[in-house]
C-alpha positions as CSV (number, residue, x, y, z in Angstrom):
1,X,52.4,203.8,126.7
2,X,50.9,205.4,130.2
3,X,47.3,206.5,129.8
4,X,47.7,209.0,132.9
5,X,50.2,211.4,131.0
6,X,48.5,211.7,127.9
7,X,46.6,214.7,127.3
8,X,42.8,214.4,126.6
9,X,42.0,214.9,122.7
10,X,38.8,217.1,121.9
11,X,36.8,217.3,118.6
12,X,36.2,220.9,118.6
13,X,34.7,223.4,115.8
14,X,37.6,226.4,115.5
15,X,36.2,229.8,114.9
16,X,38.1,232.5,112.8
17,X,37.5,236.3,113.4
18,X,36.4,236.5,109.6
19,X,33.4,234.1,110.7
20,X,34.9,230.9,109.1
21,X,34.5,227.9,111.5
22,X,36.2,224.4,110.8
23,X,36.1,221.2,112.7
24,X,39.7,220.0,114.3
25,X,41.1,218.1,117.1
26,X,42.9,219.8,120.1
27,X,43.7,219.5,123.7
28,X,41.8,222.5,124.3
29,X,38.1,222.5,124.3
30,X,37.3,225.9,122.5
31,X,39.6,227.4,119.7
32,X,39.5,231.0,118.6
33,X,41.9,231.8,115.9
34,X,43.2,235.1,114.3
35,X,43.5,234.2,110.8
36,X,42.5,230.7,108.8
37,X,42.8,229.6,105.4
38,X,39.6,231.4,104.2
39,X,41.4,234.9,104.9
40,X,45.1,234.4,104.7
41,X,46.7,236.3,102.1
42,X,48.4,233.4,100.9
43,X,45.5,231.5,100.2
44,X,43.1,234.3,99.1
45,X,46.0,236.0,96.7
46,X,45.4,239.3,98.1
47,X,47.8,241.4,99.9
48,X,46.4,242.2,103.2
49,X,48.3,243.2,106.4
50,X,47.8,241.4,109.5
51,X,49.1,244.0,112.4
52,X,47.4,243.6,115.7
53,X,50.0,245.5,117.6
54,X,50.3,248.8,115.4
55,X,54.0,248.1,114.3
56,X,53.4,249.1,110.4
57,X,51.9,252.6,111.6
58,X,54.9,253.0,114.0
59,X,57.1,252.3,111.3
60,X,55.7,254.7,108.6
61,X,55.7,257.4,111.3
62,X,59.5,256.7,111.7
63,X,60.0,256.7,107.9
64,X,58.1,259.8,107.5
65,X,60.4,261.7,109.9
66,X,63.6,260.6,108.4
67,X,62.5,261.6,104.9
68,X,61.1,264.7,106.1
69,X,64.6,265.4,108.2
70,X,67.1,264.9,104.9
């Protein structure tokens, strides 16, 4: 295996927006994640909408318009 073509691996601490942090390996020196196993709905058992672009609100507005026009 050629040594020049392999990316460098770093031992990093990944930080989640919920405040949780964990150690992992990555080709990047720093990691920031939006969701982790500490706050993911599958692991916590709670229903939570992860919507960073406002798509749920857009859908609800369109749905209300279609209900009111009928």
